[in-house]
C-alpha positions as CSV (number, residue, x, y, z in Angstrom):
1,M,0.0,0.0,0.0
2,S,1.4,3.4,-1.0
3,I,1.1,6.3,1.4
4,F,1.2,9.9,0.3
5,R,3.3,12.0,2.6
6,D,3.5,15.9,2.5
7,D,5.8,16.6,5.5
8,F,8.5,17.9,3.2
9,Y,6.3,21.1,3.0
10,S,7.5,22.0,6.4
11,T,6.0,25.1,8.0
12,K,8.4,25.1,11.0
13,P,10.4,28.4,11.5
14,S,14.1,28.3,10.8
15,R,16.4,28.6,13.8
16,R,19.3,30.0,11.8
17,S,20.7,33.5,12.5
18,F,21.2,35.8,9.5
19,S,23.4,38.8,9.1
20,R,21.9,42.2,8.2
21,S,23.2,41.8,4.6
22,R,21.5,38.5,4.3
23,T,18.4,40.0,5.7
24,S,18.4,42.8,3.1
25,R,18.9,40.4,0.2
26,G,16.2,38.1,1.7
27,N,13.8,41.0,1.8
28,G,14.3,41.8,-1.9
29,A,13.8,38.2,-2.8
30,M,10.7,38.1,-0.7
31,W,9.1,41.1,-2.5
32,L,9.9,39.6,-5.8
33,A,8.2,36.3,-4.8
34,I,5.1,38.2,-3.7
35,A,4.9,40.1,-7.0
36,L,5.1,36.9,-9.0
37,L,2.5,35.3,-6.8
38,V,0.0,38.1,-7.3
39,M,0.6,38.0,-11.0
40,G,0.0,34.3,-11.1
41,V,-3.3,34.6,-9.1
42,T,-4.5,37.3,-11.4
43,I,-3.9,35.1,-14.5
44,L,-5.6,32.2,-12.9
45,A,-8.6,34.3,-12.0
46,V,-9.0,35.4,-15.6
47,I,-8.8,31.8,-16.9
48,I,-11.4,30.6,-14.4
49,A,-13.7,33.5,-15.3
50,Q,-13.9,32.3,-18.9
51,P,-17.1,30.1,-19.7
52,L,-16.4,26.4,-19.9
53,E,-17.5,24.7,-23.1
54,S,-20.1,22.0,-22.8
55,V,-18.5,18.6,-23.0
56,P,-20.9,15.9,-24.2
57,V,-21.2,12.7,-22.3
58,S,-19.5,10.0,-24.3
59,G,-19.7,6.8,-22.2
60,E,-19.5,3.9,-24.6
61,I,-22.3,1.3,-24.2
62,G,-20.3,-1.3,-26.1
63,Q,-22.4,-1.5,-29.3
64,P,-21.6,1.3,-31.8
65,D,-24.5,2.7,-33.9
66,R,-27.1,1.4,-31.5
67,E,-30.5,2.3,-32.8
68,D,-33.7,3.2,-31.1
69,K,-35.7,0.4,-29.6
70,G,-39.0,2.3,-29.5
71,S,-40.6,1.2,-32.8
72,V,-43.5,-1.1,-32.2
73,N,-44.5,-2.0,-35.7
74,D,-44.8,-5.8,-35.5
75,Q,-42.0,-6.1,-33.0
76,G,-41.2,-8.2,-30.0
77,A,-38.8,-9.1,-27.3
78,A,-35.6,-9.2,-29.2
79,G,-34.8,-9.2,-32.8
80,S,-32.6,-8.1,-35.7
81,E,-31.1,-5.2,-33.7
82,N,-29.6,-7.7,-31.2
83,E,-28.4,-9.8,-34.0
84,Q,-26.6,-6.9,-35.5
85,R,-25.0,-5.8,-32.2
86,D,-24.0,-9.3,-31.1
87,G,-23.1,-10.8,-34.5
88,G,-26.1,-13.1,-34.3
89,S,-24.9,-14.9,-31.3
90,G,-27.8,-14.0,-29.1
91,K,-30.5,-16.4,-30.5
92,Q,-32.8,-17.8,-27.9
93,G,-35.4,-19.7,-29.9
94,S,-38.2,-17.7,-31.3
95,S,-38.6,-15.1,-28.5
96,G,-35.0,-14.6,-27.5
97,S,-32.5,-12.2,-29.1
98,G,-32.4,-13.9,-32.4
99,S,-33.7,-12.9,-35.8
100,N,-37.4,-13.7,-35.5
101,S,-39.1,-10.9,-37.4
102,N,-41.9,-10.8,-34.8
103,A,-39.6,-11.0,-31.8
104,G,-37.3,-8.1,-32.4
105,S,-37.3,-4.5,-31.3
106,G,-36.3,-3.3,-34.8
107,S,-34.8,0.0,-35.6
108,G,-36.2,3.2,-34.2
109,G,-38.3,6.1,-35.2
110,S,-39.3,8.8,-32.7
111,N,-41.1,6.8,-30.1
112,G,-38.3,5.2,-28.2
113,S,-35.1,6.4,-26.7
114,G,-33.8,8.0,-30.0
115,S,-30.8,7.3,-32.0
116,V,-27.8,7.7,-29.7
117,G,-25.1,6.5,-32.0
118,S,-22.2,5.2,-30.0
119,T,-22.9,7.2,-26.9
120,W,-25.6,7.5,-24.3
121,G,-25.5,11.3,-24.3
122,S,-29.0,12.1,-25.6
123,G,-32.1,10.8,-27.3
124,A,-35.8,11.1,-27.8
125,A,-37.6,9.5,-24.9
126,G,-41.1,8.1,-25.4
127,T,-43.8,9.9,-23.5
128,G,-46.0,6.8,-23.2
129,A,-48.6,8.1,-25.7
130,G,-46.6,8.0,-28.9
131,G,-45.0,11.5,-28.5
132,T,-41.3,12.3,-28.0
133,E,-39.3,14.4,-25.7
134,E,-35.7,15.2,-26.1
135,V,-33.7,14.0,-23.1
136,E,-30.0,14.5,-22.2
137,Y,-28.9,11.3,-20.4
138,R,-26.2,12.0,-17.8
139,S,-25.2,8.4,-17.1
140,E,-25.3,4.9,-18.6
141,V,-27.8,3.8,-16.0
142,A,-30.3,6.5,-16.9
143,W,-29.9,5.7,-20.6
144,A,-30.4,2.0,-19.9
145,I,-33.5,2.6,-17.9
146,A,-35.0,4.7,-20.7
147,Q,-34.8,1.8,-23.1
148,V,-37.4,-0.2,-21.2
149,Y,-39.1,2.2,-18.7
150,D,-42.3,2.7,-20.7
151,A,-42.5,-1.1,-21.5
152,V,-42.9,-1.9,-17.8
153,V,-46.6,-1.9,-16.7
154,S,-48.5,-2.2,-13.4
155,I,-50.9,-5.1,-13.2
156,V,-54.1,-4.5,-11.1
157,M,-57.5,-6.0,-10.6
158,E,-60.0,-4.8,-13.1
159,S,-62.3,-2.1,-11.8
160,D,-64.8,0.3,-13.2
161,E,-64.1,2.9,-10.5
162,E,-62.3,6.1,-11.5
163,I,-58.9,6.4,-9.8
164,T,-58.7,9.6,-7.7
165,D,-55.7,8.7,-5.7
166,W,-53.0,6.4,-7.1
167,N,-51.7,5.6,-3.6
168,D,-55.1,3.8,-2.9
169,I,-54.6,1.4,-5.8
170,Y,-52.7,-1.7,-4.9
171,S,-50.6,-3.2,-7.7
172,I,-50.7,-7.0,-7.5
173,G,-47.6,-7.1,-9.7
174,S,-45.7,-5.8,-12.7
175,G,-45.4,-6.9,-16.3
176,I,-43.2,-6.3,-19.4
177,I,-44.5,-5.4,-22.9
178,F,-42.3,-7.6,-25.0
179,R,-44.1,-7.7,-28.4
180,V,-46.6,-5.8,-30.5
181,Q,-48.3,-7.4,-33.5
182,G,-50.9,-5.4,-35.3
183,D,-53.4,-4.2,-32.8
184,T,-52.3,-6.6,-30.0
185,A,-49.6,-6.1,-27.4
186,Y,-48.2,-9.0,-25.3
187,V,-47.2,-8.7,-21.7
188,V,-45.2,-11.2,-19.7
189,T,-45.5,-11.4,-15.9
190,N,-45.4,-14.0,-13.2
191,H,-47.9,-16.8,-12.8
192,H,-48.5,-15.9,-9.2
193,V,-49.4,-12.4,-10.3
194,A,-51.8,-13.4,-13.1
195,S,-53.5,-15.9,-10.9
196,A,-54.2,-13.4,-8.2
197,A,-57.4,-12.1,-9.9
198,E,-59.9,-13.4,-12.4
199,K,-60.0,-10.1,-14.4
200,L,-56.9,-8.0,-14.9
201,E,-55.9,-4.5,-16.1
202,I,-52.5,-3.1,-17.0
203,V,-51.6,0.5,-16.2
204,L,-49.1,2.1,-18.5
205,S,-46.3,4.4,-17.4
206,N,-48.4,7.5,-18.3
207,G,-51.3,6.2,-16.1
208,V,-53.6,4.9,-18.9
209,R,-55.5,1.8,-17.8
210,K,-56.1,-1.0,-20.3
211,K,-58.0,-4.3,-20.0
212,A,-55.9,-7.4,-20.3
213,E,-56.7,-10.9,-21.1
214,L,-54.8,-14.0,-19.9
215,I,-53.4,-16.0,-22.8
216,G,-51.6,-18.7,-20.8
217,S,-49.9,-19.4,-17.5
218,D,-47.5,-21.9,-16.1
219,A,-47.1,-22.5,-12.4
220,I,-43.8,-24.5,-12.7
221,S,-41.9,-21.7,-14.4
222,D,-44.0,-19.0,-12.7
223,L,-44.6,-17.3,-16.0
224,A,-47.8,-15.9,-17.6
225,V,-48.6,-14.0,-20.7
226,L,-51.4,-11.4,-21.1
227,K,-52.6,-9.6,-24.2
228,T,-54.1,-6.1,-24.6
229,S,-54.8,-3.5,-27.2
230,S,-51.6,-2.0,-28.6
231,E,-53.2,1.5,-28.8
232,G,-51.1,4.1,-27.0
233,I,-48.2,1.7,-26.4
234,S,-44.9,3.3,-27.5
235,K,-42.3,0.9,-26.3
236,V,-41.5,-2.8,-26.2
237,A,-38.7,-4.3,-24.2
238,V,-35.7,-6.1,-25.8
239,F,-34.6,-9.5,-24.4
240,G,-30.9,-9.8,-23.8
241,R,-29.0,-12.9,-22.6
242,S,-28.7,-14.3,-19.1
243,S,-26.2,-17.1,-19.9
244,D,-23.1,-14.9,-19.7
245,L,-23.8,-12.7,-16.8
246,Q,-20.8,-11.6,-14.7
247,V,-20.6,-11.1,-11.0
248,G,-20.6,-7.4,-10.3
249,E,-22.1,-6.2,-13.5
250,T,-24.9,-3.7,-13.3
251,A,-28.5,-5.0,-12.6
252,I,-31.5,-2.6,-12.6
253,A,-34.9,-3.6,-11.4
254,I,-38.0,-1.8,-12.6
255,G,-41.4,-2.5,-11.1
256,N,-44.4,-1.3,-9.0
257,P,-44.0,-2.0,-5.3
258,L,-46.9,-1.5,-3.0
259,G,-49.5,1.0,-4.4
260,L,-49.4,2.7,-7.8
261,G,-48.1,5.7,-6.0
262,Y,-44.7,4.0,-6.2
263,A,-45.3,2.8,-9.8
264,H,-42.1,2.4,-11.9
265,T,-39.8,2.4,-9.0
266,T,-36.3,1.8,-10.3
267,T,-33.5,0.3,-8.1
268,Q,-29.9,-0.4,-9.0
269,G,-27.6,-3.2,-7.9
270,I,-25.3,-5.9,-9.3
271,I,-25.4,-9.5,-10.3
272,S,-24.6,-11.1,-7.0
273,A,-23.6,-14.7,-8.0
274,S,-22.0,-16.2,-11.1
275,E,-24.1,-19.3,-11.0
276,L,-27.9,-19.5,-10.9
277,R,-29.3,-20.0,-7.4
278,T,-31.6,-23.0,-6.7
279,I,-34.5,-21.9,-4.5
280,P,-37.1,-24.4,-3.2
281,V,-40.8,-23.3,-3.6
282,S,-44.3,-24.6,-3.0
283,L,-46.2,-25.0,-6.3
284,S,-49.3,-26.2,-4.4
285,G,-49.3,-23.2,-2.1
286,N,-49.7,-25.4,1.0
287,G,-46.2,-24.7,2.3
288,L,-44.8,-28.1,1.2
289,L,-41.7,-27.6,-0.9
290,D,-42.2,-29.5,-4.1
291,W,-40.2,-27.7,-6.8
292,E,-36.9,-25.8,-7.2
293,M,-36.5,-22.7,-9.3
294,E,-33.2,-21.7,-10.8
295,V,-32.9,-17.9,-10.6
296,I,-30.5,-15.0,-10.9
297,Q,-29.5,-13.4,-7.6
298,T,-29.2,-9.6,-7.4
299,D,-29.0,-7.0,-4.6
300,A,-31.2,-4.6,-6.6
301,A,-34.2,-4.0,-4.3
302,I,-37.2,-6.2,-5.2
303,N,-40.3,-5.6,-3.1
304,S,-44.0,-6.7,-3.0
305,G,-45.5,-5.6,-6.4
306,N,-42.2,-5.9,-8.3
307,S,-43.0,-9.5,-9.3
308,G,-43.2,-9.8,-13.1
309,G,-41.1,-6.6,-13.6
310,A,-37.9,-6.3,-15.5
311,L,-34.3,-6.9,-14.4
312,I,-32.2,-5.2,-17.0
313,N,-28.5,-4.8,-17.8
314,I,-26.5,-1.7,-18.7
315,K,-27.5,-2.1,-22.3
316,G,-31.2,-1.7,-21.4
317,E,-32.0,-5.3,-22.2
318,V,-34.2,-7.6,-20.1
319,I,-32.0,-10.3,-18.5
320,G,-34.5,-11.6,-16.0
321,I,-38.1,-11.4,-14.8
322,N,-38.3,-10.4,-11.1
323,T,-40.0,-13.1,-9.1
324,M,-39.1,-13.3,-5.4
325,K,-36.9,-12.1,-2.5
326,I,-35.8,-13.6,0.8
327,A,-37.5,-11.6,3.5
328,W,-36.2,-13.1,6.7
329,F,-35.5,-10.9,9.6
330,G,-32.1,-9.3,9.3
331,V,-31.7,-10.3,5.6
332,E,-31.2,-7.7,2.9
333,G,-30.3,-7.6,-0.7
334,L,-31.4,-11.1,-1.7
335,G,-33.6,-10.7,-4.7
336,F,-34.2,-13.2,-7.5
337,A,-35.2,-13.2,-11.2
338,I,-36.1,-15.8,-13.7
339,P,-33.3,-16.0,-16.3
340,I,-34.5,-14.7,-19.6
341,D,-32.7,-17.5,-21.5
342,Q,-35.0,-20.0,-19.6
343,A,-38.1,-17.8,-19.9
344,A,-37.9,-16.9,-23.6
345,P,-38.9,-20.3,-25.1
346,L,-41.6,-20.8,-22.5
347,I,-43.0,-17.4,-23.2
348,E,-43.2,-18.2,-26.8
349,E,-45.0,-21.5,-26.0
350,L,-47.5,-19.7,-23.9
351,V,-48.2,-17.3,-26.7
352,E,-48.7,-20.1,-29.3
353,K,-50.5,-22.7,-27.2
354,G,-51.6,-21.0,-24.0
355,R,-49.7,-23.5,-21.9
356,V,-46.4,-25.3,-21.5
357,S,-46.3,-28.9,-22.6
358,R,-44.7,-31.3,-20.2
359,P,-44.5,-35.1,-19.7
360,Y,-47.2,-36.6,-17.5
361,L,-46.9,-39.6,-15.2
362,G,-50.5,-39.6,-14.1
363,I,-50.2,-39.3,-10.3
364,T,-50.9,-36.9,-7.5
365,A,-48.3,-37.5,-4.8
366,V,-46.5,-36.2,-1.7
367,S,-43.0,-36.8,-0.3
368,V,-42.7,-39.5,2.3
369,A,-41.4,-36.9,4.8
370,D,-44.7,-34.9,4.4
371,Y,-47.1,-37.9,4.4
372,T,-49.7,-37.6,7.1
373,D,-52.5,-40.1,6.0
374,R,-53.5,-42.9,8.3
375,E,-52.9,-45.6,5.7
376,P,-49.7,-47.4,6.7
377,L,-47.0,-47.5,4.0
378,D,-45.4,-50.7,5.2
379,L,-41.9,-49.8,4.0
380,P,-38.7,-51.7,4.8
381,K,-36.8,-50.2,7.8
382,D,-34.0,-49.0,5.5
383,V,-36.3,-47.0,3.2
384,K,-36.7,-43.5,4.7
385,S,-37.6,-41.5,1.6
386,G,-39.5,-41.5,-1.6
387,V,-42.8,-40.3,-3.0
388,V,-46.2,-41.6,-1.9
389,I,-48.9,-41.9,-4.6
390,L,-52.2,-40.5,-3.4
391,S,-54.2,-40.9,-6.6
392,I,-53.6,-42.3,-10.1
393,D,-54.7,-41.6,-13.7
394,G,-53.6,-41.9,-17.3
395,P,-50.3,-43.7,-17.9
396,A,-49.8,-44.7,-14.2
397,K,-53.2,-46.3,-14.0
398,E,-52.7,-48.1,-17.3
399,A,-49.4,-49.5,-16.1
400,G,-50.9,-50.9,-12.9
401,L,-49.6,-48.5,-10.2
402,R,-51.8,-48.0,-7.2
403,A,-52.5,-45.4,-4.5
404,Y,-50.1,-45.6,-1.6
405,D,-47.4,-47.2,-3.7
406,V,-44.1,-45.4,-2.8
407,I,-41.9,-44.4,-5.7
408,V,-38.2,-44.8,-4.9
409,R,-36.7,-44.7,-8.4
410,L,-37.4,-43.5,-12.0
411,D,-35.3,-45.4,-14.5
412,E,-31.9,-45.5,-12.7
413,T,-32.4,-42.2,-10.8
414,K,-33.1,-42.3,-7.0
415,I,-36.1,-40.4,-6.0
416,D,-36.2,-39.0,-2.4
417,D,-39.0,-36.5,-2.7
418,M,-41.4,-34.6,-5.0
419,I,-38.6,-32.2,-6.0
420,D,-36.5,-35.1,-7.3
421,L,-39.5,-36.6,-9.1
422,R,-40.5,-33.3,-10.9
423,K,-36.9,-32.4,-11.8
424,Y,-36.3,-35.8,-13.4
425,L,-39.6,-35.7,-15.3
426,Y,-39.4,-32.1,-16.5
427,T,-35.7,-31.9,-17.3
428,Q,-34.7,-35.4,-18.4
429,K,-37.8,-36.8,-20.1
430,K,-40.1,-35.8,-22.9
431,I,-43.7,-36.5,-23.8
432,G,-43.9,-40.1,-25.3
433,D,-40.7,-41.3,-23.6
434,P,-40.7,-44.7,-22.0
435,I,-39.9,-44.8,-18.2
436,V,-39.4,-47.5,-15.6
437,V,-41.0,-46.7,-12.2
438,T,-39.7,-48.6,-9.1
439,V,-42.1,-48.7,-6.1
440,Y,-42.6,-50.4,-2.8
441,R,-46.0,-52.0,-2.2
442,N,-46.8,-53.9,1.0
443,G,-43.1,-54.1,1.8
444,R,-42.1,-55.5,-1.6
445,Q,-40.2,-53.8,-4.4
446,R,-41.9,-53.8,-7.8
447,T,-41.1,-52.2,-11.2
448,Y,-43.5,-50.9,-13.9
449,D,-42.9,-49.8,-17.5
450,L,-45.0,-47.1,-19.0
451,V,-45.0,-44.3,-21.6
452,L,-45.3,-40.7,-20.5
453,G,-48.3,-38.8,-21.6
454,E,-48.8,-35.0,-21.8
455,L,-49.6,-33.0,-18.8
456,P,-53.2,-31.8,-19.1
457,G,-53.7,-28.1,-19.5
């Protein structure tokens, strides 16, 4: 560690004795020094008094000739612009950052952030109703936020009442406008947001309320897609990539915590971990952990009502969909978002089919550790884990499985609980695949061969 020292500028008086002649010469030198000092101060004052020329902000974003992302003519989450910037390496299926003509933000007119060339100095910011307003951005973060700000919406329960005080309206969540096709705009949010009410509305950044219709929802990925009229929508978000995130890079969360009085709250943090975090959740909502989500960890503040909102990078691209936080006493800065690389193909499937297709075993079940029924399981003493079948249907019924059979293995994979069972089915198998199910019944081990069906919608 280097230490700056200034003790050679000593202000201690000298103890030397000078003769009168030396004193005389010293006085002359002193007056000369004073004259030069006064002259120098005068010159410096003149220089300072001159008006400084305005120096434009020139922070490089990393992609030269970046064009406006505000055009909404048949555009979507990430398209040809991303391909131009990233050399085509950002393809994520049909709704990622590839070249899908209906999944790209396109090049800009006057409705988005404006053409900023190779800098983030200035641009035309969308007003939320198709107009423009020239804005001088003073930081990369401000520029990045402007690229997606008007594409983030509040999601509320439908109401015919006129809003007189925004603080009285509770936002059940947030959403991201990721595509406009003709007169229809598409909004992605969380399943747990969309399932909170039968009828939904979205509220744009300018306060305009619009009725929204649920297209499809998926509890396992916690994703849902809504559609609404594209009238008055001036911005769509661009999907980036989540596969190459770096610890410490900027992460910005935009959403609507608490009431609409805090709509479009924006918080800044960093990507907190290089690997995705695995967080156990309860899909059934009964508190029993039966699934694990892989999520991005960030310390950007994510609060109630932020769910479904955008987590963006310094380029203004959506890298995650905010979904949860750890709210234990004394815990701060532990927020999580669904990685956009995982979400993009599922979003596209929800748009096309209204649901996500997954393999189906044909059982309802519970982990042995959570089993509370009176029916004895009659397991060998060395078997302490597995999955208890509570009811059967479809492929399981056809294969001969019964209620209260305890599944301990799928193919060659050991199954300890519902998380293991779902992970194996949904990540390792496909609809129509054969599977070998090993169970215990009445203390004896049995195996059953079956073909997986499709999970009912």
